[in-house]
Structure formats: structure tokens, C-alpha cells
N, CA and C of each residue as an Amber inpcrd file, in Angstrom:
protein
   186
 -14.1780000  14.3250000 -11.0760000 -13.9940000  14.5310000 -12.5450000
 -15.1610000  13.5200000 -12.6790000 -15.8510000  13.8320000 -14.0160000
 -17.0890000  12.8190000 -14.2490000 -16.3850000  11.5870000 -15.1050000
 -16.8940000  10.4240000 -14.6600000 -16.4210000   9.0570000 -15.2120000
 -16.1610000   9.0260000 -17.1780000 -17.2800000   9.8370000 -17.4110000
 -17.3560000   9.9730000 -18.8180000 -16.2310000  11.0490000 -19.3040000
 -16.0140000  11.9080000 -18.7880000 -15.1750000  13.0910000 -19.0440000
 -13.4510000  12.1910000 -19.1480000 -13.3520000  11.4520000 -18.2040000
 -12.1090000  10.7720000 -18.0250000 -11.8880000   9.8670000 -19.2010000
 -13.0540000   8.7750000 -19.1620000 -12.7410000   8.4160000 -20.5360000
 -12.8920000   8.5470000 -21.9500000 -13.3610000   9.8010000 -21.9150000
 -13.0950000  10.5100000 -23.3230000 -11.5650000  11.1930000 -23.2630000
 -11.1020000  11.7650000 -22.4790000  -9.5720000  12.1250000 -22.3210000
  -8.7660000  10.9510000 -22.4880000  -9.0640000   9.6770000 -22.0980000
  -7.9460000   8.4860000 -22.2780000  -8.0650000   8.1040000 -23.7180000
  -9.4920000   8.1680000 -24.2070000  -9.5570000   7.8030000 -25.8890000
  -8.4730000   8.5600000 -26.6120000  -8.6090000   9.8490000 -26.2920000
  -8.1670000  11.1160000 -27.1300000  -6.6800000  11.0090000 -27.0200000
  -6.0010000  10.5760000 -25.5330000  -4.6790000  10.1710000 -25.5930000
  -4.0040000   8.9900000 -26.5020000  -4.8050000   7.9650000 -26.8710000
  -4.6530000   6.8950000 -27.6990000  -4.7610000   5.5060000 -26.6700000
  -5.1820000   5.6710000 -25.4440000  -5.7980000   4.4990000 -24.9520000
  -7.1400000   3.6830000 -25.5390000  -6.9470000   2.6510000 -25.5040000
  -7.7660000   1.5220000 -25.9540000  -8.9840000   1.1480000 -25.0950000
 -10.1130000   1.0100000 -25.0980000 -11.1640000   0.0530000 -23.9100000
 -10.8320000  -1.3120000 -24.4650000 -10.8240000  -1.9990000 -23.2930000
 -10.7110000  -3.3870000 -23.5720000 -11.9330000  -4.3150000 -23.4910000
 -12.3450000  -4.2070000 -21.7560000 -13.4570000  -4.8820000 -21.6580000
 -14.2100000  -4.2710000 -20.3560000 -15.2820000  -4.7790000 -20.3440000
 -16.2710000  -4.3130000 -18.9120000 -15.7250000  -5.4950000 -17.7840000
 -15.4090000  -5.2190000 -16.3860000 -15.3800000  -6.2090000 -15.8240000
 -16.3800000  -5.9970000 -14.6620000 -16.7690000  -7.0560000 -13.7340000
 -17.8130000  -6.6340000 -12.6140000 -18.2240000  -5.4690000 -12.1990000
 -17.2330000  -4.6200000 -11.8010000 -17.4600000  -3.0440000 -11.6700000
 -16.5410000  -2.2170000 -12.0870000 -15.7590000  -2.8220000 -12.9050000
 -14.8880000  -1.6820000 -13.5830000 -15.0740000  -1.8520000 -15.2100000
 -13.7110000  -0.6890000 -15.8190000 -13.9420000  -0.8550000 -17.2290000
 -12.3250000  -0.9350000 -17.2860000 -11.6880000  -1.5920000 -18.1020000
 -10.2870000  -2.0120000 -18.3650000  -9.9410000  -1.1790000 -19.5190000
  -8.8920000  -0.2760000 -19.6900000  -8.3290000   0.3000000 -20.4460000
  -6.8680000   0.0140000 -20.7630000  -6.4370000   0.0450000 -22.0400000
  -5.1220000  -0.5490000 -22.3310000  -4.1820000   0.6440000 -22.9830000
  -2.9260000   1.2830000 -22.6680000  -2.0150000   2.0370000 -23.8430000
  -1.3870000   0.9080000 -24.5100000  -1.7690000   0.9890000 -26.0950000
  -0.8280000   0.1090000 -26.8920000   0.4930000   0.5240000 -27.2830000
   0.8090000   1.8570000 -27.0490000   2.1030000   2.2830000 -27.3180000
   3.0790000   1.7140000 -26.1400000   2.4490000   1.8550000 -24.7420000
   3.3580000   1.4720000 -23.6130000   3.2310000   0.2580000 -23.0230000
   2.1050000  -0.3000000 -23.4440000   1.6570000  -1.7510000 -23.0450000
   1.1470000  -1.5090000 -21.4980000   0.2770000  -0.6880000 -21.3130000
   0.0340000  -0.7560000 -19.7790000  -1.5670000  -0.5360000 -19.6640000
  -2.1480000  -0.9690000 -18.5880000  -3.4110000  -1.3610000 -18.4190000
  -3.5760000  -0.5690000 -17.1440000  -4.9470000  -0.1530000 -17.1200000
  -5.6780000   0.2220000 -15.9630000  -6.8810000   0.0860000 -15.9410000
  -7.5920000   0.3360000 -14.5980000  -9.1420000  -0.3500000 -14.8150000
  -9.6020000   1.3590000 -14.2560000 -10.8020000   1.7680000 -14.5770000
 -11.6380000   2.7730000 -14.1850000 -13.2890000   2.1810000 -13.3760000
 -13.3420000   2.4470000 -12.2930000 -14.5390000   2.2790000 -11.7630000
 -15.6180000   2.6990000 -12.2190000 -16.8960000   1.9360000 -12.1020000
 -18.0870000   2.4650000 -12.8890000 -19.1620000   3.3860000 -11.7030000
 -18.4300000   4.3760000 -11.3430000 -19.1160000   5.3230000 -10.6240000
 -19.0060000   6.4620000 -11.4300000 -20.1130000   7.4140000 -11.2490000
 -20.3940000   8.4520000 -12.1840000 -19.4960000   9.4490000 -11.7700000
 -18.8630000   9.4860000 -10.5020000 -17.9400000  10.6390000 -10.3330000
 -16.4980000   9.8620000  -9.5290000 -15.5410000  10.3250000 -10.5060000
 -14.1150000   9.4700000  -9.9930000 -13.4140000  10.6320000  -9.4280000
 -12.7480000  10.3640000  -8.1120000 -11.9250000  11.3090000  -7.0250000
 -10.9120000  11.7480000  -8.4030000 -10.4770000  13.1030000  -7.9820000
  -9.0360000  13.5060000  -8.6930000  -8.0320000  12.6380000  -8.4790000
  -7.9150000  12.4810000  -6.9500000  -6.3990000  11.6230000  -7.0770000
  -6.7100000  10.2520000  -7.7400000  -7.4400000  10.0400000  -7.6420000
  -8.1450000   8.4110000  -8.4010000  -8.0180000   8.4590000  -9.9990000
  -8.4940000   9.8020000 -10.6070000  -7.9020000   9.8750000 -11.8290000
  -6.5310000  10.0750000 -12.3070000  -5.7170000  10.7460000 -11.6870000
  -4.2800000  10.8080000 -11.9870000  -3.7050000   9.8800000 -11.7510000
  -4.1700000   9.0440000 -10.9400000  -3.5820000   7.5450000 -10.7590000
  -3.6680000   6.4230000 -11.7360000  -4.9310000   6.7130000 -12.2140000
  -5.0440000   6.0560000 -13.8260000  -4.4340000   6.4640000 -14.7070000
  -4.2590000   7.8210000 -14.6930000  -3.6180000   8.5040000 -15.6520000
  -2.4120000   8.0970000 -15.9940000  -1.7050000   7.8420000 -14.6760000
  -0.2790000   7.7510000 -14.3810000   0.0650000   6.0750000 -14.8750000
  -0.9320000   5.2880000 -14.2630000  -0.7110000   3.7630000 -14.7510000
  -0.9180000   3.6460000 -16.2270000  -1.7270000   4.6000000 -16.8510000
  -1.6480000   4.1940000 -18.2510000  -0.5260000   4.9400000 -19.1330000
   0.4650000   5.8180000 -18.3950000   1.5960000   6.7870000 -19.0590000
   0.9380000   7.6020000 -19.6400000  -0.2020000   8.2820000 -19.1820000
  -0.6060000   9.6200000 -20.0740000  -0.5210000  10.8200000 -18.9410000
  -0.5660000  11.9910000 -19.6650000  -0.2930000  12.9840000 -18.6870000
  -1.5120000  13.4790000 -17.7650000  -1.6730000  13.4920000 -16.6950000
  -3.1580000  14.0140000 -15.9370000  -3.8300000  15.1030000 -16.6310000
  -4.9180000  15.0820000 -16.7210000  -5.8330000  16.0570000 -17.2730000
  -5.9840000  16.9980000 -16.5450000  -5.7670000  18.7340000 -16.7250000
  -5.6720000  19.4980000 -16.0110000  -7.2560000  20.2480000 -16.2140000
């Protein structure tokens, strides 16, 4: 999955961008008060994308 596609999905699901780290972007789900990081690779493995969604309390993108 493309990184931009995953970020767009997370924003649509109500997650908020917090900050850029050294090699990651940090996102926050204000409804559930959960955070997760997304690596700055152009391509994110499907299993990692599912884990990020799970960490943020969002259903995985199909």
C-alpha cells in the first residue's frame, strides 16, 4: 500500500497528524486516545498497514 494512500485513509477515519519524527510520522486518534507511527517509506507492507490501523483503533482498509 502506498504511504500517501494510508495517510489519506487515516485522516478520513478521524485520525490527526501530530508531528514528524526522524524517520516516522506520528498520528493520533482523538476519539480513542491512541497513537501510532508511520514510516517514511513510499511503500508500506500490508501487514504493517493493518497493524497501524489496529494500533489507532480503525478498521483496516480493504
